[in-house]
Structure formats: C-alpha cells, structure tokens
N, CA and C atoms as a LAMMPS dump frame, in Angstrom:
ITEM: TIMESTEP
0
ITEM: NUMBER OF ATOMS
453
ITEM: BOX BOUNDS ff ff ff
-5.0000000000000000e+02 5.0000000000000000e+02
-5.0000000000000000e+02 5.0000000000000000e+02
-5.0000000000000000e+02 5.0000000000000000e+02
ITEM: ATOMS id mol type element x y z
1 1 1 N -220.328 -118.26 398.67
2 1 2 C -219.688 -118.317 399.979
3 1 3 C -219.832 -117.427 400.577
4 2 1 N -219.8 -116.36 399.912
5 2 2 C -219.803 -114.694 400.665
6 2 3 C -221.427 -114.351 400.591
7 3 1 N -222.486 -114.758 399.931
8 3 2 C -224.081 -114.611 399.918
9 3 3 C -224.223 -114.763 401.44
10 4 1 N -223.408 -116.167 401.617
11 4 2 C -224.35 -116.933 403.065
12 4 3 C -223.645 -115.696 404.304
13 5 1 N -222.544 -115.604 403.875
14 5 2 C -222.262 -114.358 405.063
15 5 3 C -223.188 -113.263 405.385
16 6 1 N -223.372 -113.189 403.765
17 6 2 C -224.371 -111.766 404.17
18 6 3 C -225.643 -112.274 404.728
19 7 1 N -226.306 -113.264 404.315
20 7 2 C -227.598 -113.617 404.719
21 7 3 C -227.559 -113.891 406.447
22 8 1 N -226.486 -114.63 407.024
23 8 2 C -226.246 -114.983 408.533
24 8 3 C -226.084 -113.148 409.214
25 9 1 N -225.45 -112.281 408.326
26 9 2 C -225.672 -111.158 409.139
27 9 3 C -226.755 -110.205 409.052
28 10 1 N -227.329 -110.484 408.175
29 10 2 C -228.659 -109.671 407.848
30 10 3 C -229.243 -110.442 409.292
31 11 1 N -229.69 -111.595 409.142
32 11 2 C -230.096 -112.488 410.482
33 11 3 C -230.061 -111.915 411.889
34 12 1 N -228.768 -111.906 412.146
35 12 2 C -228.213 -111.821 413.656
36 12 3 C -228.589 -109.935 413.251
37 13 1 N -228.726 -109.177 412.547
38 13 2 C -228.907 -107.682 412.492
39 13 3 C -230.145 -107.316 412.686
40 14 1 N -231.125 -108.147 412.162
41 14 2 C -232.573 -108.13 412.764
42 14 3 C -233.132 -108.626 414.195
43 15 1 N -232.264 -109.556 414.568
44 15 2 C -232.459 -110.101 415.606
45 15 3 C -232.404 -108.849 416.851
46 16 1 N -231.048 -108.447 416.745
47 16 2 C -230.225 -107.645 417.615
48 16 3 C -231.18 -106.489 417.789
49 17 1 N -232.01 -105.862 416.364
50 17 2 C -232.455 -104.445 416.59
51 17 3 C -233.818 -103.94 417.5
52 18 1 N -234.021 -105.363 418.531
53 18 2 C -234.967 -104.987 418.984
54 18 3 C -234.509 -105.082 421.001
55 19 1 N -234.822 -104.044 421.308
56 19 2 C -234.317 -104.311 422.69
57 19 3 C -235.237 -105.069 423.676
58 20 1 N -234.902 -105.706 424.771
59 20 2 C -235.353 -106.537 425.552
60 20 3 C -236.706 -106.174 425.963
61 21 1 N -236.413 -104.777 426.406
62 21 2 C -237.54 -104.096 427.053
63 21 3 C -238.391 -103.547 426.258
64 22 1 N -238.681 -103.494 424.906
65 22 2 C -239.579 -103.328 423.945
66 22 3 C -240.777 -103.467 424.222
67 23 1 N -241.901 -102.584 423.893
68 23 2 C -243.393 -102.967 423.91
69 23 3 C -243.879 -101.808 423.098
70 24 1 N -244.987 -102.633 421.737
71 24 2 C -245.463 -101.573 421.143
72 24 3 C -246.258 -100.802 421.74
73 25 1 N -246.107 -99.411 420.821
74 25 2 C -246.79 -98.414 421.391
75 25 3 C -247.777 -97.723 420.498
76 26 1 N -248.668 -97.371 420.979
77 26 2 C -249.634 -96.422 419.752
78 26 3 C -249.357 -95.317 419.153
79 27 1 N -247.884 -94.884 419.297
80 27 2 C -247.695 -93.517 419.098
81 27 3 C -246.564 -93.926 417.862
82 28 1 N -246.596 -94.951 417.478
83 28 2 C -245.489 -95.16 416.42
84 28 3 C -246.441 -96.239 415.19
85 29 1 N -245.706 -95.844 414.25
86 29 2 C -246.618 -96.299 413.076
87 29 3 C -247.003 -97.997 412.955
88 30 1 N -248.32 -98.376 413.199
89 30 2 C -248.437 -99.48 412.963
90 30 3 C -248.169 -100.672 412.185
91 31 1 N -247.927 -102.14 412.968
92 31 2 C -247.043 -103.413 412.451
93 31 3 C -245.948 -102.755 411.495
94 32 1 N -245.051 -101.746 412.316
95 32 2 C -243.689 -101.211 412.134
96 32 3 C -242.799 -102.461 412.261
97 33 1 N -241.416 -102.564 411.293
98 33 2 C -240.761 -103.863 411.442
99 33 3 C -240.707 -103.998 413.124
100 34 1 N -240.613 -102.899 414.023
101 34 2 C -240.462 -103.521 415.408
102 34 3 C -241.276 -104.317 415.914
103 35 1 N -242.767 -103.885 415.907
104 35 2 C -243.853 -104.732 416.393
105 35 3 C -243.751 -105.853 415.722
106 36 1 N -243.923 -105.929 414.351
107 36 2 C -243.598 -106.817 413.762
108 36 3 C -242.488 -108.53 414.678
109 37 1 N -241.558 -107.52 414.788
110 37 2 C -240.442 -108.733 415.262
111 37 3 C -240.989 -109.119 416.821
112 38 1 N -241.543 -108.068 417.335
113 38 2 C -241.785 -108.387 418.833
114 38 3 C -242.847 -109.593 418.909
115 39 1 N -243.88 -109.214 417.987
116 39 2 C -244.959 -110.255 417.587
117 39 3 C -244.413 -111.734 417.478
118 40 1 N -243.41 -111.778 416.328
119 40 2 C -242.792 -112.767 415.901
120 40 3 C -242.315 -113.373 416.732
121 41 1 N -241.826 -112.587 417.705
122 41 2 C -240.56 -113.111 418.82
123 41 3 C -241.712 -114.01 419.953
124 42 1 N -242.828 -113.012 420.112
125 42 2 C -243.66 -113.836 421.137
126 42 3 C -244.394 -114.97 420.676
127 43 1 N -244.974 -115.332 418.933
128 43 2 C -245.257 -116.387 419.035
129 43 3 C -244.53 -117.349 418.781
130 44 1 N -243.051 -117.219 418.811
131 44 2 C -242.37 -118.169 418.565
132 44 3 C -241.996 -119.029 419.859
133 45 1 N -241.973 -118.111 420.692
134 45 2 C -241.423 -118.383 422.049
135 45 3 C -243.046 -119.169 422.487
136 46 1 N -244.092 -118.57 422.291
137 46 2 C -245.474 -119.244 422.543
138 46 3 C -245.587 -120.777 422.525
139 47 1 N -244.944 -120.945 421.142
140 47 2 C -244.806 -122.478 420.06
141 47 3 C -243.748 -123.273 420.816
142 48 1 N -242.199 -122.459 421.173
143 48 2 C -241.366 -123.166 421.823
144 48 3 C -241.731 -124.004 423.155
145 49 1 N -242.609 -123.23 424.06
146 49 2 C -243.335 -123.368 425.186
147 49 3 C -244.377 -124.601 425.06
148 50 1 N -245.313 -124.448 424.394
149 50 2 C -246.329 -125.582 423.746
150 50 3 C -245.688 -126.641 423.182
151 51 1 N -244.612 -126.75 422.562
152 51 2 C -244.131 -128.015 421.691
153 51 3 C -243.371 -128.355 423.26
154 52 1 N -242.77 -127.81 423.683
155 52 2 C -241.737 -128.591 425.165
156 52 3 C -243.07 -129.325 425.971
157 53 1 N -244.184 -128.475 426.266
158 53 2 C -245.095 -129.143 427.176
159 53 3 C -245.294 -130.478 426.291
160 54 1 N -245.754 -130.68 425.12
161 54 2 C -246.087 -131.612 424.303
162 54 3 C -245.056 -132.665 424.667
163 55 1 N -243.895 -132.493 424.189
164 55 2 C -243.196 -133.476 424.955
165 55 3 C -243.143 -134.32 426.452
166 56 1 N -242.84 -133.115 427.012
167 56 2 C -243.282 -133.974 428.551
168 56 3 C -244.561 -134.721 428.649
169 57 1 N -245.622 -134.106 428.153
170 57 2 C -247.135 -135.175 427.976
171 57 3 C -246.84 -136.72 427.135
172 58 1 N -246.2 -136.411 426.261
173 58 2 C -245.779 -137.842 425.763
174 58 3 C -245.09 -138.834 426.26
175 59 1 N -243.86 -138.018 426.796
176 59 2 C -243.22 -138.867 428.042
177 59 3 C -244.157 -139.412 429.347
178 60 1 N -244.808 -138.431 429.644
179 60 2 C -245.48 -138.899 430.745
180 60 3 C -246.452 -140.045 430.114
181 61 1 N -246.936 -139.807 429.676
182 61 2 C -247.849 -141.063 428.757
183 61 3 C -247.263 -142.255 428.312
184 62 1 N -246.219 -142.203 428.041
185 62 2 C -245.286 -143.476 427.78
186 62 3 C -245.257 -144.165 428.957
187 63 1 N -244.517 -143.465 429.619
188 63 2 C -244.116 -144.177 431.157
189 63 3 C -245.384 -144.463 432.076
190 64 1 N -246.679 -143.697 431.757
191 64 2 C -247.658 -144.258 432.58
192 64 3 C -248.426 -145.675 432.139
193 65 1 N -247.938 -145.772 431.137
194 65 2 C -248.36 -147.399 430.413
195 65 3 C -247.966 -148.59 431.415
196 66 1 N -248.875 -148.923 432.257
197 66 2 C -247.962 -149.963 433.181
198 66 3 C -249.989 -150.76 433.745
199 67 1 N -249.578 -151.972 434.167
200 67 2 C -250.732 -152.373 434.217
201 67 3 C -250.888 -152.292 436.358
202 68 1 N -252.11 -151.871 436.487
203 68 2 C -252.663 -151.147 437.829
204 68 3 C -253.601 -152.155 438.239
205 69 1 N -253.132 -153.304 439.123
206 69 2 C -254.302 -153.888 439.575
207 69 3 C -255.703 -153.625 440.127
208 70 1 N -255.193 -152.397 440.749
209 70 2 C -257.026 -152.188 441.494
210 70 3 C -257.909 -150.934 440.424
211 71 1 N -259.003 -151.504 440.223
212 71 2 C -259.823 -150.984 439.172
213 71 3 C -260.157 -149.503 439.575
214 72 1 N -259.821 -149.103 440.8
215 72 2 C -260.228 -147.897 441.166
216 72 3 C -259.233 -146.701 440.471
217 73 1 N -257.801 -147.379 440.564
218 73 2 C -256.535 -146.882 440.514
219 73 3 C -256.368 -146.788 439.118
220 74 1 N -256.917 -147.843 438.285
221 74 2 C -257.082 -147.689 437.035
222 74 3 C -257.446 -146.995 436.1
223 75 1 N -258.675 -146.56 436.761
224 75 2 C -260.13 -145.908 436.413
225 75 3 C -259.376 -144.367 436.632
226 76 1 N -258.685 -144.056 437.719
227 76 2 C -258.139 -142.562 437.933
228 76 3 C -256.765 -142.192 436.847
229 77 1 N -256.116 -143.171 436.478
230 77 2 C -255.154 -143.141 435.579
231 77 3 C -255.526 -142.57 434.222
232 78 1 N -257.043 -143.332 433.985
233 78 2 C -257.47 -143.214 432.484
234 78 3 C -257.841 -142.192 432.571
235 79 1 N -258.313 -141.637 433.15
236 79 2 C -259.339 -140.52 433.489
237 79 3 C -258.071 -139.073 433.282
238 80 1 N -256.943 -139.374 434.058
239 80 2 C -256.043 -138.302 434.114
240 80 3 C -255.272 -138.36 432.486
241 81 1 N -254.939 -139.814 431.844
242 81 2 C -254.787 -139.586 430.568
243 81 3 C -255.299 -138.82 429.472
244 82 1 N -256.813 -139.113 429.679
245 82 2 C -257.864 -138.698 428.711
246 82 3 C -257.731 -137.063 428.83
247 83 1 N -257.712 -136.703 430.341
248 83 2 C -257.314 -135.3 430.05
249 83 3 C -256.247 -134.816 429.8
250 84 1 N -254.869 -135.352 429.938
251 84 2 C -253.969 -135.285 429.053
252 84 3 C -253.725 -135.109 427.948
253 85 1 N -254.597 -135.925 426.87
254 85 2 C -254.822 -136.165 425.819
255 85 3 C -255.587 -135.077 425.36
256 86 1 N -256.452 -134.657 425.888
257 86 2 C -257.496 -133.569 425.258
258 86 3 C -256.71 -132.376 425.46
259 87 1 N -255.788 -131.847 426.293
260 87 2 C -255.008 -130.633 426.656
261 87 3 C -253.846 -130.607 425.546
262 88 1 N -253.477 -132.052 425.332
263 88 2 C -252.673 -131.962 423.982
264 88 3 C -253.212 -131.404 422.659
265 89 1 N -254.466 -131.984 422.32
266 89 2 C -254.819 -131.854 421.422
267 89 3 C -255.404 -130.078 421.425
268 90 1 N -255.644 -129.434 422.301
269 90 2 C -255.644 -128.155 422.623
270 90 3 C -254.542 -127.267 422.325
271 91 1 N -253.627 -127.867 422.516
272 91 2 C -252.414 -127.443 422.237
273 91 3 C -251.904 -127.124 420.533
274 92 1 N -252.34 -128.446 420.205
275 92 2 C -251.827 -129.031 419.052
276 92 3 C -252.577 -127.624 417.814
277 93 1 N -254.113 -127.791 418.427
278 93 2 C -254.643 -126.715 417.643
279 93 3 C -253.803 -125.281 417.939
280 94 1 N -253.731 -125.002 418.965
281 94 2 C -253.046 -123.369 419.013
282 94 3 C -251.318 -123.326 418.612
283 95 1 N -251.052 -124.528 418.403
284 95 2 C -249.683 -124.508 417.496
285 95 3 C -250.023 -124.075 416.232
286 96 1 N -251.168 -124.734 415.761
287 96 2 C -251.937 -124.252 414.264
288 96 3 C -251.967 -122.586 413.914
289 97 1 N -252.648 -122.578 415.411
290 97 2 C -253.006 -120.788 415.222
291 97 3 C -251.954 -119.77 415.327
292 98 1 N -250.591 -120.367 416.014
293 98 2 C -249.537 -119.788 416.083
294 98 3 C -248.891 -119.499 414.632
295 99 1 N -248.747 -121.169 413.946
296 99 2 C -248.129 -121.183 412.151
297 99 3 C -248.881 -120.196 411.884
298 100 1 N -250.091 -119.51 411.662
299 100 2 C -251.15 -119.065 410.833
300 100 3 C -250.745 -118.165 411.199
301 101 1 N -250.008 -117.236 412.38
302 101 2 C -250.352 -115.75 412.611
303 101 3 C -248.827 -115.876 412.479
304 102 1 N -247.858 -116.354 412.217
305 102 2 C -246.668 -116.41 411.779
306 102 3 C -246.679 -116.071 410.34
307 103 1 N -247.313 -116.645 409.504
308 103 2 C -247.57 -116.721 407.922
309 103 3 C -248.025 -115.323 407.616
310 104 1 N -249.05 -114.721 408.923
311 104 2 C -249.891 -113.41 408.667
312 104 3 C -248.65 -112.261 408.747
313 105 1 N -247.49 -112.568 409.59
314 105 2 C -246.745 -111.67 409.887
315 105 3 C -245.605 -111.699 408.123
316 106 1 N -245.257 -112.841 407.905
317 106 2 C -244.816 -113.039 406.62
318 106 3 C -244.926 -112.281 405.39
319 107 1 N -246.647 -112.392 405.227
320 107 2 C -247.256 -112.333 404.363
321 107 3 C -247.692 -110.512 404.459
322 108 1 N -247.351 -110.082 405.408
323 108 2 C -247.977 -108.58 405.759
324 108 3 C -249.64 -108.272 406.275
325 109 1 N -249.979 -109.24 406.585
326 109 2 C -251.382 -109.475 407.333
327 109 3 C -251.781 -109.128 408.265
328 110 1 N -250.625 -109.497 409.52
329 110 2 C -250.599 -109.611 410.889
330 110 3 C -250.954 -108.204 411.267
331 111 1 N -251.993 -108.409 412.292
332 111 2 C -252.469 -107.074 413.16
333 111 3 C -253.69 -106.648 412.564
334 112 1 N -254.255 -107.371 411.18
335 112 2 C -255.435 -106.377 410.73
336 112 3 C -256.19 -107.396 410.899
337 113 1 N -257.924 -106.936 410.92
338 113 2 C -258.852 -107.701 411.038
339 113 3 C -259.468 -108.827 409.833
340 114 1 N -259.511 -109.747 409.698
341 114 2 C -259.892 -110.973 408.8
342 114 3 C -261.574 -110.335 408.384
343 115 1 N -262.341 -109.644 408.859
344 115 2 C -263.465 -109.335 408.433
345 115 3 C -263.531 -108.246 408.005
346 116 1 N -263.086 -106.827 408.942
347 116 2 C -263.376 -105.344 408.652
348 116 3 C -261.548 -105.226 407.912
349 117 1 N -260.821 -105.27 408.031
350 117 2 C -259.633 -104.611 407.463
351 117 3 C -258.812 -103.611 408.638
352 118 1 N -259.852 -103.566 409.456
353 118 2 C -259.238 -102.61 410.295
354 118 3 C -258.208 -102.921 411.421
355 119 1 N -256.957 -102.167 412.055
356 119 2 C -256 -102.598 412.839
357 119 3 C -256.543 -103.336 414.041
358 120 1 N -255.982 -104.587 414.592
359 120 2 C -256.362 -104.804 415.637
360 120 3 C -255.65 -104.268 416.93
361 121 1 N -256.181 -103.939 418.022
362 121 2 C -255.525 -102.858 418.924
363 121 3 C -254.658 -103.469 419.57
364 122 1 N -253.257 -102.959 419.713
365 122 2 C -252.104 -103.729 420.251
366 122 3 C -252.229 -104.013 421.479
367 123 1 N -253.241 -103.375 422.107
368 123 2 C -253.392 -104.259 423.722
369 123 3 C -254.067 -105.757 423.595
370 124 1 N -254.736 -105.968 422.562
371 124 2 C -255.556 -107.056 422.032
372 124 3 C -254.544 -108.13 421.09
373 125 1 N -253.767 -107.894 420.592
374 125 2 C -252.53 -108.331 420.091
375 125 3 C -251.372 -108.863 421.171
376 126 1 N -251.29 -107.943 422.491
377 126 2 C -249.944 -108.328 423.012
378 126 3 C -250.996 -109.39 423.889
379 127 1 N -252.211 -109.209 424.473
380 127 2 C -252.998 -110.106 424.845
381 127 3 C -253.462 -111.891 424.368
382 128 1 N -253.584 -111.702 423.224
383 128 2 C -253.998 -112.552 422.643
384 128 3 C -253.087 -112.477 421.109
385 129 1 N -251.96 -112.83 421.036
386 129 2 C -251.385 -112.763 419.495
387 129 3 C -251.575 -113.186 418.62
388 130 1 N -252.473 -114.287 418.998
389 130 2 C -253.241 -115.067 417.45
390 130 3 C -254.543 -114.574 416.903
391 131 1 N -254.957 -113.545 417.656
392 131 2 C -256.327 -112.683 417.598
393 131 3 C -256.518 -112.194 415.951
394 132 1 N -257.492 -112.89 415.321
395 132 2 C -257.562 -112.539 413.449
396 132 3 C -258.551 -111.466 413.413
397 133 1 N -259.22 -110.851 414.801
398 133 2 C -260.409 -109.796 414.438
399 133 3 C -260.308 -108.697 415.248
400 134 1 N -261.009 -107.646 415.186
401 134 2 C -260.791 -106.655 416.502
402 134 3 C -261.927 -107.479 417.199
403 135 1 N -261.815 -106.368 418.543
404 135 2 C -262.815 -107.357 419.785
405 135 3 C -263.89 -106.914 419.052
406 136 1 N -264.207 -105.966 418.489
407 136 2 C -265.752 -105.54 417.735
408 136 3 C -266.507 -106.924 416.938
409 137 1 N -265.342 -107.052 416.436
410 137 2 C -265.721 -107.85 415.285
411 137 3 C -265.868 -109.263 415.688
412 138 1 N -265.096 -109.779 416.721
413 138 2 C -265.108 -111.021 417.535
414 138 3 C -266.323 -111.036 418.114
415 139 1 N -266.788 -110.141 418.973
416 139 2 C -267.937 -109.78 419.753
417 139 3 C -269.467 -110.249 418.541
418 140 1 N -269.2 -109.503 417.693
419 140 2 C -270.293 -109.513 416.31
420 140 3 C -270.128 -111.073 416.174
421 141 1 N -269.156 -111.888 415.646
422 141 2 C -268.895 -113.308 415.21
423 141 3 C -269.491 -114.057 416.42
424 142 1 N -269.294 -113.718 417.487
425 142 2 C -269.534 -114.638 419.005
426 142 3 C -271.109 -114.582 418.78
427 143 1 N -271.756 -113.564 418.748
428 143 2 C -273.151 -113.301 419.275
429 143 3 C -273.673 -114.043 417.651
430 144 1 N -273.68 -114.062 416.566
431 144 2 C -273.924 -114.533 415.471
432 144 3 C -273.753 -116.327 415.64
433 145 1 N -272.468 -116.892 416.362
434 145 2 C -272.576 -118.234 416.12
435 145 3 C -273.297 -118.335 417.546
436 146 1 N -273.988 -117.154 418.343
437 146 2 C -274.882 -117.995 419.878
438 146 3 C -276.107 -118.213 418.967
439 147 1 N -276.574 -116.94 418.43
440 147 2 C -277.744 -117.136 417.402
441 147 3 C -278.146 -118.218 416.889
442 148 1 N -277.152 -118.457 416.117
443 148 2 C -277.49 -120.057 415.553
444 148 3 C -276.864 -121.464 416.113
445 149 1 N -276.554 -121.122 416.908
446 149 2 C -276.528 -122.502 417.731
447 149 3 C -277.764 -122.39 418.362
448 150 1 N -278.493 -121.571 418.927
449 150 2 C -279.904 -121.973 419.579
450 150 3 C -281.31 -121.685 418.741
451 151 1 N -280.9 -121.787 417.35
452 151 2 C -281.87 -122.195 416.629
453 151 3 C -281.992 -123.716 417.015
C-alpha cells in the first residue's frame, strides 16, 4: 500500500516541476527532463484535442443519417460526409504519429533525427512536435521522393 502512495507522489511531483510559461531554450541541455515533459504535454494535449474532434465527427455523422428527398441536397450532404471521413482519417494518422512521438520520448529517442542522429531544432519541434527528421534531412528526403515520383 505504501508503494502506491510513493508512485502517485512521484507522478504529481513530475507534473508540477514544469511552470505553465516554460518554453524550451537553446541554452539548456538538449532534451533535458523539462524539455521532454514540455513536449510530452504538448503531444498529449494535441492528441486529446484530435480525439475530441473525432468524437464530434462521429456524432455528427450518426445524427446526419437521414433520408433527404431532394437529390441536390442529398449529394451535398454526401460530399460533406466524405470530407468529414477524409478529415477523420487524417486525424487518425496524426494520432498514430503522436503516439509514436510519445514512445520516442519514453525510449529516449525523441528530438533526434532518425536519418542523421543529429538533434532536431527546438523551433522545429515546437512547431511540429511529431517531426522525426531535421529540416535539412526532411528536405533531402522530399527531394528524393519527388525525383522518384517523376520517374
């Protein structure tokens, strides 16, 4: 029973050590505990937002199932539903990428380029916390993809 209390205390302590106004800075050690907690929270908040949007989409789609006699109105409604489903699919893929980023945090790999092993800039991670490559490696990757697509 005492062990459970210790675990809960450790979790509460971990959550409270990050001030609300904290932003990662270049002059501190890269991917220190504060930076990792900052990005973990950012990813979890983003995931919660996406999941809430998904629930809203599902509710809207379930409510929207009705018989519309006018062909034009029905076509418009079906187009809206298709767009909602595409958006939901993109959100699902994004949630998977967020989960992968959270795993990288747990495994100590977060913030480092999967191609070069170099640190990904804090600015890039702040703007796109699911980034897996440095900007330079990403640009090289996209150029190679474009060349192969054009073949």
